[in-house]
C-alpha positions, 0 to 999 in steps of 0.5 A, a space after each residue: 500524516 501516517 508513519 509511511 509519510 515519514 519513511 524514506 523512499 528506499 525503506 518504504 519500497 523495502 517495507 512494501 516488498 516485505 508486506 507483499 511477499 507475506 500476503 502472497 505467501 499467506 503469512 499475514 492476514 487479509 487485514 494487512 491489505 488496509 495497511 498496504 493501501 495506506 502505504 500505496 497511497 504514499 507511494 503514489 503521492 511520491 510518484 513511485 511505481 510498484 506492482 500490486 500483490 495478487 488479489 489486492 483488488 478483492 480487498 481494496 476498491 480501486 476508486 477508494 485507493 485513487 481518492 486517497 491518492 488524490 488527498 481524500 480521507 476515509 
């Protein structure tokens, strides 16, 4: 279980939007994509639909993201 699993949906979405804005504006490093993948995993498990930030696919392999969403671990 991650911190993101414990967050209510509204806070999770706000946190996601803030990370996405920071990545797209270059404020945070590319390492934040890992955190974003963890967050998106929880979002997918909850059935929420969010837009991926630009360039996300360069850093997170979609197959890994799908496996995480289906309960696999790294």
